[in-house]
mmCIF file as gemmi writes it, N, C-alpha and C atoms, coordinates in Angstrom:
data_model
loop_
_atom_site.group_PDB
_atom_site.id
_atom_site.type_symbol
_atom_site.label_atom_id
_atom_site.label_alt_id
_atom_site.label_comp_id
_atom_site.label_asym_id
_atom_site.label_entity_id
_atom_site.label_seq_id
_atom_site.pdbx_PDB_ins_code
_atom_site.Cartn_x
_atom_site.Cartn_y
_atom_site.Cartn_z
_atom_site.occupancy
_atom_site.B_iso_or_equiv
_atom_site.pdbx_formal_charge
_atom_site.auth_seq_id
_atom_site.auth_asym_id
_atom_site.pdbx_PDB_model_num
ATOM 1 N N . UNK Axp A 1 ? 27.566 -43.131 17.891 1 0 ? 1 A 1
ATOM 2 C CA . UNK Axp A 1 ? 28.109 -41.888 17.888 1 0 ? 1 A 1
ATOM 3 C C . UNK Axp A 1 ? 29.571 -42.03 18.282 1 0 ? 1 A 1
ATOM 4 N N . UNK Axp A 2 ? 30.432 -41.406 17.141 1 0 ? 2 A 1
ATOM 5 C CA . UNK Axp A 2 ? 31.517 -41.328 16.987 1 0 ? 2 A 1
ATOM 6 C C . UNK Axp A 2 ? 31.716 -40.449 18.555 1 0 ? 2 A 1
ATOM 7 N N . UNK Axp A 3 ? 33.018 -40.995 19.05 1 0 ? 3 A 1
ATOM 8 C CA . UNK Axp A 3 ? 33.388 -39.846 20.324 1 0 ? 3 A 1
ATOM 9 C C . UNK Axp A 3 ? 34.808 -39.609 19.786 1 0 ? 3 A 1
ATOM 10 N N . UNK Axp A 4 ? 34.525 -38.321 19.957 1 0 ? 4 A 1
ATOM 11 C CA . UNK Axp A 4 ? 36.077 -37.55 19.73 1 0 ? 4 A 1
ATOM 12 C C . UNK Axp A 4 ? 36.29 -37.208 21.03 1 0 ? 4 A 1
ATOM 13 N N . UNK Axp A 5 ? 37.84 -36.593 21.45 1 0 ? 5 A 1
ATOM 14 C CA . UNK Axp A 5 ? 38.761 -36.555 22.511 1 0 ? 5 A 1
ATOM 15 C C . UNK Axp A 5 ? 38.31 -35.398 23.442 1 0 ? 5 A 1
ATOM 16 N N . UNK Axp A 6 ? 37.424 -34.56 22.61 1 0 ? 6 A 1
ATOM 17 C CA . UNK Axp A 6 ? 37.093 -33.216 22.826 1 0 ? 6 A 1
ATOM 18 C C . UNK Axp A 6 ? 36.073 -32.875 23.905 1 0 ? 6 A 1
ATOM 19 N N . UNK Axp A 7 ? 35.206 -34.539 24.163 1 0 ? 7 A 1
ATOM 20 C CA . UNK Axp A 7 ? 34.3 -34.184 25.06 1 0 ? 7 A 1
ATOM 21 C C . UNK Axp A 7 ? 32.625 -34.325 24.429 1 0 ? 7 A 1
ATOM 22 N N . UNK Axp A 8 ? 31.734 -34.319 25.319 1 0 ? 8 A 1
ATOM 23 C CA . UNK Axp A 8 ? 30.186 -34.242 24.432 1 0 ? 8 A 1
ATOM 24 C C . UNK Axp A 8 ? 29.789 -32.422 24.19 1 0 ? 8 A 1
ATOM 25 N N . UNK Axp A 9 ? 31.023 -31.777 23.851 1 0 ? 9 A 1
ATOM 26 C CA . UNK Axp A 9 ? 30.513 -30.434 23.074 1 0 ? 9 A 1
ATOM 27 C C . UNK Axp A 9 ? 29.841 -30.809 21.486 1 0 ? 9 A 1
ATOM 28 N N . UNK Axp A 10 ? 28.729 -30.025 21.387 1 0 ? 10 A 1
ATOM 29 C CA . UNK Axp A 10 ? 28.323 -30.334 20.138 1 0 ? 10 A 1
ATOM 30 C C . UNK Axp A 10 ? 29.114 -28.866 19.17 1 0 ? 10 A 1
ATOM 31 N N . UNK Axp A 11 ? 29.24 -28.069 19.863 1 0 ? 11 A 1
ATOM 32 C CA . UNK Axp A 11 ? 29.51 -26.873 19.24 1 0 ? 11 A 1
ATOM 33 C C . UNK Axp A 11 ? 31.423 -27.423 18.946 1 0 ? 11 A 1
ATOM 34 N N . UNK Axp A 12 ? 31.411 -28.418 19.164 1 0 ? 12 A 1
ATOM 35 C CA . UNK Axp A 12 ? 32.868 -28.6 18.844 1 0 ? 12 A 1
ATOM 36 C C . UNK Axp A 12 ? 34.006 -28.95 17.92 1 0 ? 12 A 1
ATOM 37 N N . UNK Axp A 13 ? 32.65 -29.634 16.724 1 0 ? 13 A 1
ATOM 38 C CA . UNK Axp A 13 ? 32.914 -30.207 15.025 1 0 ? 13 A 1
ATOM 39 C C . UNK Axp A 13 ? 32.333 -28.628 14.312 1 0 ? 13 A 1
ATOM 40 N N . UNK Axp A 14 ? 31.94 -27.687 15.164 1 0 ? 14 A 1
ATOM 41 C CA . UNK Axp A 14 ? 31.392 -26.39 14.085 1 0 ? 14 A 1
ATOM 42 C C . UNK Axp A 14 ? 32.727 -25.758 13.713 1 0 ? 14 A 1
ATOM 43 N N . UNK Axp A 15 ? 32.666 -25.24 12.476 1 0 ? 15 A 1
ATOM 44 C CA . UNK Axp A 15 ? 33.711 -24.201 12.109 1 0 ? 15 A 1
ATOM 45 C C . UNK Axp A 15 ? 33.733 -22.59 12.525 1 0 ? 15 A 1
ATOM 46 N N . UNK Axp A 16 ? 34.741 -21.917 12.036 1 0 ? 16 A 1
ATOM 47 C CA . UNK Axp A 16 ? 34.676 -20.39 12.676 1 0 ? 16 A 1
ATOM 48 C C . UNK Axp A 16 ? 33.384 -20.578 11.427 1 0 ? 16 A 1
ATOM 49 N N . UNK Axp A 17 ? 32.975 -20.69 10.34 1 0 ? 17 A 1
ATOM 50 C CA . UNK Axp A 17 ? 32.049 -19.865 9.438 1 0 ? 17 A 1
ATOM 51 C C . UNK Axp A 17 ? 30.95 -20.274 10.067 1 0 ? 17 A 1
ATOM 52 N N . UNK Axp A 18 ? 30.874 -21.493 10.693 1 0 ? 18 A 1
ATOM 53 C CA . UNK Axp A 18 ? 29.342 -21.99 11.036 1 0 ? 18 A 1
ATOM 54 C C . UNK Axp A 18 ? 29.498 -20.513 11.728 1 0 ? 18 A 1
ATOM 55 N N . UNK Axp A 19 ? 29.762 -20.111 13.371 1 0 ? 19 A 1
ATOM 56 C CA . UNK Axp A 19 ? 29.912 -19.415 14.147 1 0 ? 19 A 1
ATOM 57 C C . UNK Axp A 19 ? 29.32 -18.299 13.705 1 0 ? 19 A 1
ATOM 58 N N . UNK Axp A 20 ? 30.018 -17.8 12.817 1 0 ? 20 A 1
ATOM 59 C CA . UNK Axp A 20 ? 29.607 -16.497 12.32 1 0 ? 20 A 1
ATOM 60 C C . UNK Axp A 20 ? 28.721 -16.598 11.231 1 0 ? 20 A 1
ATOM 61 N N . UNK Axp A 21 ? 28.303 -17.336 10.727 1 0 ? 21 A 1
ATOM 62 C CA . UNK Axp A 21 ? 26.651 -17.523 10.119 1 0 ? 21 A 1
ATOM 63 C C . UNK Axp A 21 ? 25.584 -17.465 10.998 1 0 ? 21 A 1
ATOM 64 N N . UNK Axp A 22 ? 25.842 -18.108 12.363 1 0 ? 22 A 1
ATOM 65 C CA . UNK Axp A 22 ? 24.845 -18.124 13.481 1 0 ? 22 A 1
ATOM 66 C C . UNK Axp A 22 ? 24.575 -16.333 14.009 1 0 ? 22 A 1
ATOM 67 N N . UNK Axp A 23 ? 25.548 -16.089 14.425 1 0 ? 23 A 1
ATOM 68 C CA . UNK Axp A 23 ? 25.883 -15.008 14.909 1 0 ? 23 A 1
ATOM 69 C C . UNK Axp A 23 ? 24.859 -13.649 13.646 1 0 ? 23 A 1
ATOM 70 N N . UNK Axp A 24 ? 25.347 -13.929 12.758 1 0 ? 24 A 1
ATOM 71 C CA . UNK Axp A 24 ? 24.938 -12.935 11.289 1 0 ? 24 A 1
ATOM 72 C C . UNK Axp A 24 ? 23.403 -13.402 11.247 1 0 ? 24 A 1
ATOM 73 N N . UNK Axp A 25 ? 22.745 -14.454 11.358 1 0 ? 25 A 1
ATOM 74 C CA . UNK Axp A 25 ? 21.565 -14.622 11.16 1 0 ? 25 A 1
ATOM 75 C C . UNK Axp A 25 ? 20.811 -14.481 12.74 1 0 ? 25 A 1
ATOM 76 N N . UNK Axp A 26 ? 21.641 -14.314 13.517 1 0 ? 26 A 1
ATOM 77 C CA . UNK Axp A 26 ? 20.945 -13.885 15.056 1 0 ? 26 A 1
ATOM 78 C C . UNK Axp A 26 ? 20.431 -12.356 14.577 1 0 ? 26 A 1
ATOM 79 N N . UNK Axp A 27 ? 21.847 -11.622 14.441 1 0 ? 27 A 1
ATOM 80 C CA . UNK Axp A 27 ? 21.579 -10.036 14.552 1 0 ? 27 A 1
ATOM 81 C C . UNK Axp A 27 ? 20.738 -9.357 13.384 1 0 ? 27 A 1
ATOM 82 N N . UNK Axp A 28 ? 20.506 -10.699 12.074 1 0 ? 28 A 1
ATOM 83 C CA . UNK Axp A 28 ? 19.453 -10.115 11.459 1 0 ? 28 A 1
ATOM 84 C C . UNK Axp A 28 ? 17.839 -10.215 11.788 1 0 ? 28 A 1
ATOM 85 N N . UNK Axp A 29 ? 17.809 -11.717 12.646 1 0 ? 29 A 1
ATOM 86 C CA . UNK Axp A 29 ? 16.632 -11.734 13.163 1 0 ? 29 A 1
ATOM 87 C C . UNK Axp A 29 ? 16.536 -10.413 14.254 1 0 ? 29 A 1
ATOM 88 N N . UNK Axp A 30 ? 17.233 -9.947 14.721 1 0 ? 30 A 1
ATOM 89 C CA . UNK Axp A 30 ? 16.451 -8.875 15.782 1 0 ? 30 A 1
ATOM 90 C C . UNK Axp A 30 ? 16.608 -7.836 15.327 1 0 ? 30 A 1
ATOM 91 N N . UNK Axp A 31 ? 17.241 -7.021 13.882 1 0 ? 31 A 1
ATOM 92 C CA . UNK Axp A 31 ? 17.292 -6.155 13.018 1 0 ? 31 A 1
ATOM 93 C C . UNK Axp A 31 ? 15.544 -6.229 12.906 1 0 ? 31 A 1
ATOM 94 N N . UNK Axp A 32 ? 15.718 -7.381 12.266 1 0 ? 32 A 1
ATOM 95 C CA . UNK Axp A 32 ? 13.991 -7.159 11.977 1 0 ? 32 A 1
ATOM 96 C C . UNK Axp A 32 ? 12.843 -7.164 12.436 1 0 ? 32 A 1
ATOM 97 N N . UNK Axp A 33 ? 13.549 -7.457 14.052 1 0 ? 33 A 1
ATOM 98 C CA . UNK Axp A 33 ? 12.343 -7.388 14.717 1 0 ? 33 A 1
ATOM 99 C C . UNK Axp A 33 ? 12.524 -6.115 15.817 1 0 ? 33 A 1
ATOM 100 N N . UNK Axp A 34 ? 13.571 -5.381 15.556 1 0 ? 34 A 1
ATOM 101 C CA . UNK Axp A 34 ? 13.45 -4.018 16.251 1 0 ? 34 A 1
ATOM 102 C C . UNK Axp A 34 ? 11.871 -3.27 16.638 1 0 ? 34 A 1
ATOM 103 N N . UNK Axp A 35 ? 11.198 -3.201 15.592 1 0 ? 35 A 1
ATOM 104 C CA . UNK Axp A 35 ? 9.728 -2.138 15.769 1 0 ? 35 A 1
ATOM 105 C C . UNK Axp A 35 ? 9.813 -2.675 16.861 1 0 ? 35 A 1
ATOM 106 N N . UNK Axp A 36 ? 9.002 -4.358 16.359 1 0 ? 36 A 1
ATOM 107 C CA . UNK Axp A 36 ? 8.533 -4.527 18.069 1 0 ? 36 A 1
ATOM 108 C C . UNK Axp A 36 ? 8.924 -4.814 19.456 1 0 ? 36 A 1
ATOM 109 N N . UNK Axp A 37 ? 10.438 -5.142 19.286 1 0 ? 37 A 1
ATOM 110 C CA . UNK Axp A 37 ? 10.52 -5.048 20.343 1 0 ? 37 A 1
ATOM 111 C C . UNK Axp A 37 ? 11.081 -4.007 21.256 1 0 ? 37 A 1
ATOM 112 N N . UNK Axp A 38 ? 11.488 -2.734 20.267 1 0 ? 38 A 1
ATOM 113 C CA . UNK Axp A 38 ? 11.364 -1.416 20.949 1 0 ? 38 A 1
ATOM 114 C C . UNK Axp A 38 ? 10.046 -1.116 21.759 1 0 ? 38 A 1
ATOM 115 N N . UNK Axp A 39 ? 9.026 -1.503 20.62 1 0 ? 39 A 1
ATOM 116 C CA . UNK Axp A 39 ? 7.334 -1.066 21.257 1 0 ? 39 A 1
ATOM 117 C C . UNK Axp A 39 ? 7.659 -1.711 22.541 1 0 ? 39 A 1
ATOM 118 N N . UNK Axp A 40 ? 7.823 -3.067 22.968 1 0 ? 40 A 1
ATOM 119 C CA . UNK Axp A 40 ? 7.539 -3.556 23.751 1 0 ? 40 A 1
ATOM 120 C C . UNK Axp A 40 ? 8.635 -3.36 25.648 1 0 ? 40 A 1
ATOM 121 N N . UNK Axp A 41 ? 10.053 -2.898 25.086 1 0 ? 41 A 1
ATOM 122 C CA . UNK Axp A 41 ? 10.893 -2.453 25.854 1 0 ? 41 A 1
ATOM 123 C C . UNK Axp A 41 ? 10.632 -1.27 26.464 1 0 ? 41 A 1
ATOM 124 N N . UNK Axp A 42 ? 10.293 -0.61 25.245 1 0 ? 42 A 1
ATOM 125 C CA . UNK Axp A 42 ? 9.962 1.157 25.942 1 0 ? 42 A 1
ATOM 126 C C . UNK Axp A 42 ? 11.207 1.587 25.67 1 0 ? 42 A 1
ATOM 127 N N . UNK Axp A 43 ? 11.762 1.363 24.787 1 0 ? 43 A 1
ATOM 128 C CA . UNK Axp A 43 ? 13.124 2.058 23.89 1 0 ? 43 A 1
ATOM 129 C C . UNK Axp A 43 ? 12.642 2.984 23.016 1 0 ? 43 A 1
ATOM 130 N N . UNK Axp A 44 ? 11.082 2.806 22.272 1 0 ? 44 A 1
ATOM 131 C CA . UNK Axp A 44 ? 10.673 3.713 21.39 1 0 ? 44 A 1
ATOM 132 C C . UNK Axp A 44 ? 9.911 4.828 21.746 1 0 ? 44 A 1
ATOM 133 N N . UNK Axp A 45 ? 9.746 4.555 22.783 1 0 ? 45 A 1
ATOM 134 C CA . UNK Axp A 45 ? 9.001 5.356 23.408 1 0 ? 45 A 1
ATOM 135 C C . UNK Axp A 45 ? 10.153 6.52 23.974 1 0 ? 45 A 1
ATOM 136 N N . UNK Axp A 46 ? 11.151 6.208 24.394 1 0 ? 46 A 1
ATOM 137 C CA . UNK Axp A 46 ? 12.173 7.344 23.971 1 0 ? 46 A 1
ATOM 138 C C . UNK Axp A 46 ? 13.017 8.013 22.995 1 0 ? 46 A 1
ATOM 139 N N . UNK Axp A 47 ? 12.742 7.563 22.116 1 0 ? 47 A 1
ATOM 140 C CA . UNK Axp A 47 ? 12.834 8.125 20.542 1 0 ? 47 A 1
ATOM 141 C C . UNK Axp A 47 ? 12.09 9.037 20.394 1 0 ? 47 A 1
ATOM 142 N N . UNK Axp A 48 ? 10.44 8.615 20.72 1 0 ? 48 A 1
ATOM 143 C CA . UNK Axp A 48 ? 9.527 9.423 20.177 1 0 ? 48 A 1
ATOM 144 C C . UNK Axp A 48 ? 9.804 10.605 21.025 1 0 ? 48 A 1
ATOM 145 N N . UNK Axp A 49 ? 10.132 10.65 22.563 1 0 ? 49 A 1
ATOM 146 C CA . UNK Axp A 49 ? 10.117 11.976 22.869 1 0 ? 49 A 1
ATOM 147 C C . UNK Axp A 49 ? 10.941 12.85 22.282 1 0 ? 49 A 1
ATOM 148 N N . UNK Axp A 50 ? 12.25 12.206 22.009 1 0 ? 50 A 1
ATOM 149 C CA . UNK Axp A 50 ? 13.421 13.147 21.587 1 0 ? 50 A 1
ATOM 150 C C . UNK Axp A 50 ? 13.142 13.565 20.301 1 0 ? 50 A 1
ATOM 151 N N . UNK Axp A 51 ? 12.772 13.014 19.72 1 0 ? 51 A 1
ATOM 152 C CA . UNK Axp A 51 ? 12.382 13.436 18.209 1 0 ? 51 A 1
ATOM 153 C C . UNK Axp A 51 ? 10.997 14.649 18.736 1 0 ? 51 A 1
ATOM 154 N N . UNK Axp A 52 ? 10.316 14.485 19.306 1 0 ? 52 A 1
ATOM 155 C CA . UNK Axp A 52 ? 9.222 15.154 19.846 1 0 ? 52 A 1
ATOM 156 C C . UNK Axp A 52 ? 10.074 17.034 20.411 1 0 ? 52 A 1
ATOM 157 N N . UNK Axp A 53 ? 10.867 16.572 21.026 1 0 ? 53 A 1
ATOM 158 C CA . UNK Axp A 53 ? 11.619 17.972 21.506 1 0 ? 53 A 1
ATOM 159 C C . UNK Axp A 53 ? 12.592 18.577 20.607 1 0 ? 53 A 1
ATOM 160 N N . UNK Axp A 54 ? 13.085 17.521 19.702 1 0 ? 54 A 1
ATOM 161 C CA . UNK Axp A 54 ? 14.207 18.185 18.152 1 0 ? 54 A 1
ATOM 162 C C . UNK Axp A 54 ? 12.974 19.021 17.419 1 0 ? 54 A 1
ATOM 163 N N . UNK Axp A 55 ? 11.761 18.485 17.436 1 0 ? 55 A 1
ATOM 164 C CA . UNK Axp A 55 ? 11.145 19.333 16.093 1 0 ? 55 A 1
ATOM 165 C C . UNK Axp A 55 ? 10.069 20.726 17.246 1 0 ? 55 A 1
ATOM 166 N N . UNK Axp A 56 ? 10.086 20.168 18.191 1 0 ? 56 A 1
ATOM 167 C CA . UNK Axp A 56 ? 9.208 21.679 19.093 1 0 ? 56 A 1
ATOM 168 C C . UNK Axp A 56 ? 9.44 22.763 18.601 1 0 ? 56 A 1
ATOM 169 N N . UNK Axp A 57 ? 10.521 23.296 18.146 1 0 ? 57 A 1
ATOM 170 C CA . UNK Axp A 57 ? 11.068 24.935 17.403 1 0 ? 57 A 1
ATOM 171 C C . UNK Axp A 57 ? 10.939 24.998 16.185 1 0 ? 57 A 1
ATOM 172 N N . UNK Axp A 58 ? 10.193 23.536 15.121 1 0 ? 58 A 1
ATOM 173 C CA . UNK Axp A 58 ? 9.906 24.242 13.86 1 0 ? 58 A 1
ATOM 174 C C . UNK Axp A 58 ? 8.308 24.606 14.209 1 0 ? 58 A 1
ATOM 175 N N . UNK Axp A 59 ? 8.535 25.477 12.655 1 0 ? 59 A 1
ATOM 176 C CA . UNK Axp A 59 ? 7.341 25.875 12.326 1 0 ? 59 A 1
ATOM 177 C C . UNK Axp A 59 ? 7.255 25.903 10.559 1 0 ? 59 A 1
ATOM 178 N N . UNK Axp A 60 ? 5.943 25.797 10.4 1 0 ? 60 A 1
ATOM 179 C CA . UNK Axp A 60 ? 5.194 25.535 9.266 1 0 ? 60 A 1
ATOM 180 C C . UNK Axp A 60 ? 5.683 26.731 8.45 1 0 ? 60 A 1
ATOM 181 N N . UNK Axp A 61 ? 6.046 27.303 7.384 1 0 ? 61 A 1
ATOM 182 C CA . UNK Axp A 61 ? 5.855 28.237 6.249 1 0 ? 61 A 1
ATOM 183 C C . UNK Axp A 61 ? 5.196 28.211 5.587 1 0 ? 61 A 1
ATOM 184 N N . UNK Axp A 62 ? 3.922 29.353 4.914 1 0 ? 62 A 1
ATOM 185 C CA . UNK Axp A 62 ? 3.043 29.093 3.961 1 0 ? 62 A 1
ATOM 186 C C . UNK Axp A 62 ? 2.633 29.858 3.322 1 0 ? 62 A 1
ATOM 187 N N . UNK Axp A 63 ? 3.466 31.395 3.482 1 0 ? 63 A 1
ATOM 188 C CA . UNK Axp A 63 ? 2.989 32.641 2.632 1 0 ? 63 A 1
ATOM 189 C C . UNK Axp A 63 ? 4.152 32.328 1.406 1 0 ? 63 A 1
ATOM 190 N N . UNK Axp A 64 ? 4.923 31.449 1.313 1 0 ? 64 A 1
ATOM 191 C CA . UNK Axp A 64 ? 5.559 31.642 0.565 1 0 ? 64 A 1
ATOM 192 C C . UNK Axp A 64 ? 5.559 30.391 -0.694 1 0 ? 64 A 1
ATOM 193 N N . UNK Axp A 65 ? 4.326 29.759 -0.886 1 0 ? 65 A 1
ATOM 194 C CA . UNK Axp A 65 ? 3.811 28.74 -1.503 1 0 ? 65 A 1
ATOM 195 C C . UNK Axp A 65 ? 3.176 29.327 -2.91 1 0 ? 65 A 1
ATOM 196 N N . UNK Axp A 66 ? 2.702 30.905 -2.951 1 0 ? 66 A 1
ATOM 197 C CA . UNK Axp A 66 ? 2.301 31.411 -3.658 1 0 ? 66 A 1
ATOM 198 C C . UNK Axp A 66 ? 2.83 31.582 -4.845 1 0 ? 66 A 1
ATOM 199 N N . UNK Axp A 67 ? 4.115 32.625 -4.029 1 0 ? 67 A 1
ATOM 200 C CA . UNK Axp A 67 ? 5.176 32.776 -5.119 1 0 ? 67 A 1
ATOM 201 C C . UNK Axp A 67 ? 6.061 31.755 -5.935 1 0 ? 67 A 1
ATOM 202 N N . UNK Axp A 68 ? 5.977 30.707 -5.174 1 0 ? 68 A 1
ATOM 203 C CA . UNK Axp A 68 ? 6.555 29.623 -5.727 1 0 ? 68 A 1
ATOM 204 C C . UNK Axp A 68 ? 5.769 29.159 -7.063 1 0 ? 68 A 1
ATOM 205 N N . UNK Axp A 69 ? 4.693 28.694 -6.754 1 0 ? 69 A 1
ATOM 206 C CA . UNK Axp A 69 ? 3.66 28.815 -7.787 1 0 ? 69 A 1
ATOM 207 C C . UNK Axp A 69 ? 3.406 29.836 -8.744 1 0 ? 69 A 1
ATOM 208 N N . UNK Axp A 70 ? 3.871 30.717 -8.454 1 0 ? 70 A 1
ATOM 209 C CA . UNK Axp A 70 ? 4.207 32.047 -9.717 1 0 ? 70 A 1
ATOM 210 C C . UNK Axp A 70 ? 4.968 31.825 -10.567 1 0 ? 70 A 1
ATOM 211 N N . UNK Axp A 71 ? 6.298 31.532 -9.808 1 0 ? 71 A 1
ATOM 212 C CA . UNK Axp A 71 ? 7.144 31.09 -10.689 1 0 ? 71 A 1
ATOM 213 C C . UNK Axp A 71 ? 7.728 30.229 -11.417 1 0 ? 71 A 1
ATOM 214 N N . UNK Axp A 72 ? 7.131 29.307 -10.79 1 0 ? 72 A 1
ATOM 215 C CA . UNK Axp A 72 ? 6.722 28.104 -11.931 1 0 ? 72 A 1
ATOM 216 C C . UNK Axp A 72 ? 6.175 27.77 -13.391 1 0 ? 72 A 1
ATOM 217 N N . UNK Axp A 73 ? 5.262 29.004 -12.872 1 0 ? 73 A 1
ATOM 218 C CA . UNK Axp A 73 ? 4.226 28.913 -14.137 1 0 ? 73 A 1
ATOM 219 C C . UNK Axp A 73 ? 5.323 30.268 -15.046 1 0 ? 73 A 1
ATOM 220 N N . UNK Axp A 74 ? 5.79 30.595 -14.235 1 0 ? 74 A 1
ATOM 221 C CA . UNK Axp A 74 ? 6.405 32.03 -15.205 1 0 ? 74 A 1
ATOM 222 C C . UNK Axp A 74 ? 7.409 30.957 -15.87 1 0 ? 74 A 1
ATOM 223 N N . UNK Axp A 75 ? 8.188 30.198 -15.143 1 0 ? 75 A 1
ATOM 224 C CA . UNK Axp A 75 ? 9.454 29.587 -16.212 1 0 ? 75 A 1
ATOM 225 C C . UNK Axp A 75 ? 9.039 28.61 -16.951 1 0 ? 75 A 1
ATOM 226 N N . UNK Axp A 76 ? 7.514 27.912 -16.119 1 0 ? 76 A 1
ATOM 227 C CA . UNK Axp A 76 ? 6.888 27.127 -17.523 1 0 ? 76 A 1
ATOM 228 C C . UNK Axp A 76 ? 6.893 27.582 -19.034 1 0 ? 76 A 1
ATOM 229 N N . UNK Axp A 77 ? 6.251 28.869 -18.454 1 0 ? 77 A 1
ATOM 230 C CA . UNK Axp A 77 ? 5.285 29.575 -19.932 1 0 ? 77 A 1
ATOM 231 C C . UNK Axp A 77 ? 6.495 30.315 -20.408 1 0 ? 77 A 1
ATOM 232 N N . UNK Axp A 78 ? 7.847 30.723 -19.887 1 0 ? 78 A 1
ATOM 233 C CA . UNK Axp A 78 ? 9.296 30.487 -20.656 1 0 ? 78 A 1
ATOM 234 C C . UNK Axp A 78 ? 9.997 29.999 -21.737 1 0 ? 78 A 1
ATOM 235 N N . UNK Axp A 79 ? 9.505 28.704 -21.313 1 0 ? 79 A 1
ATOM 236 C CA . UNK Axp A 79 ? 10.531 27.236 -21.848 1 0 ? 79 A 1
ATOM 237 C C . UNK Axp A 79 ? 10.109 27.393 -23.841 1 0 ? 79 A 1
ATOM 238 N N . UNK Axp A 80 ? 11.128 26.787 -24.468 1 0 ? 80 A 1
ATOM 239 C CA . UNK Axp A 80 ? 11.151 27.044 -25.438 1 0 ? 80 A 1
ATOM 240 C C . UNK Axp A 80 ? 10.602 25.818 -25.972 1 0 ? 80 A 1
ATOM 241 N N . UNK Axp A 81 ? 9.217 25.97 -27.124 1 0 ? 81 A 1
ATOM 242 C CA . UNK Axp A 81 ? 8.297 25.071 -27.387 1 0 ? 81 A 1
ATOM 243 C C . UNK Axp A 81 ? 8.963 24.332 -28.648 1 0 ? 81 A 1
ATOM 244 N N . UNK Axp A 82 ? 8.541 23.16 -29.063 1 0 ? 82 A 1
ATOM 245 C CA . UNK Axp A 82 ? 9.19 22.543 -30.8 1 0 ? 82 A 1
ATOM 246 C C . UNK Axp A 82 ? 7.639 22.052 -31.032 1 0 ? 82 A 1
ATOM 247 N N . UNK Axp A 83 ? 7.112 22.752 -32.053 1 0 ? 83 A 1
ATOM 248 C CA . UNK Axp A 83 ? 6.23 22.38 -32.727 1 0 ? 83 A 1
ATOM 249 C C . UNK Axp A 83 ? 6.498 21.165 -33.962 1 0 ? 83 A 1
ATOM 250 N N . UNK Axp A 84 ? 6.238 19.975 -33.673 1 0 ? 84 A 1
ATOM 251 C CA . UNK Axp A 84 ? 6.237 19.317 -34.784 1 0 ? 84 A 1
ATOM 252 C C . UNK Axp A 84 ? 5.892 19.512 -36.012 1 0 ? 84 A 1
ATOM 253 N N . UNK Axp A 85 ? 4.611 20.195 -36.533 1 0 ? 85 A 1
ATOM 254 C CA . UNK Axp A 85 ? 3.939 20.585 -37.441 1 0 ? 85 A 1
ATOM 255 C C . UNK Axp A 85 ? 4.916 21.4 -38.17 1 0 ? 85 A 1
ATOM 256 N N . UNK Axp A 86 ? 5.663 22.613 -37.562 1 0 ? 86 A 1
ATOM 257 C CA . UNK Axp A 86 ? 6.862 23.27 -38.227 1 0 ? 86 A 1
ATOM 258 C C . UNK Axp A 86 ? 7.675 22.665 -38.694 1 0 ? 86 A 1
ATOM 259 N N . UNK Axp A 87 ? 8.254 21.692 -38.587 1 0 ? 87 A 1
ATOM 260 C CA . UNK Axp A 87 ? 8.965 21.068 -38.893 1 0 ? 87 A 1
ATOM 261 C C . UNK Axp A 87 ? 9.027 20.578 -40.481 1 0 ? 87 A 1
ATOM 262 N N . UNK Axp A 88 ? 7.306 20.069 -40.371 1 0 ? 88 A 1
ATOM 263 C CA . UNK Axp A 88 ? 7.088 19.549 -41.659 1 0 ? 88 A 1
ATOM 264 C C . UNK Axp A 88 ? 6.836 20.306 -42.738 1 0 ? 88 A 1
ATOM 265 N N . UNK Axp A 89 ? 6.564 21.604 -42.573 1 0 ? 89 A 1
ATOM 266 C CA . UNK Axp A 89 ? 6.371 22.463 -43.454 1 0 ? 89 A 1
ATOM 267 C C . UNK Axp A 89 ? 7.818 23.165 -44.381 1 0 ? 89 A 1
ATOM 268 N N . UNK Axp A 90 ? 8.833 22.985 -43.078 1 0 ? 90 A 1
ATOM 269 C CA . UNK Axp A 90 ? 10.202 23.361 -43.515 1 0 ? 90 A 1
ATOM 270 C C . UNK Axp A 90 ? 10.861 22.524 -44.857 1 0 ? 90 A 1
């Protein structure tokens, strides 16, 4: 085992790029496992309560759907159509 003058540190020969890649890999692992970690630590529960509080004043509007459907049907009926059989006759 070659001896360097820096001591017994294993990380002494690691370049800055290696350290950056190691930190990026650790951040990627935490980001991938965040849903599971959030459930275990209770962070997910606080976010769920906050979302529920923000949505508490929202309501569903159902009476406009008939007007919308009628408007779509009217617009579709007014679209110009091209009949390929009429082209062949001319």
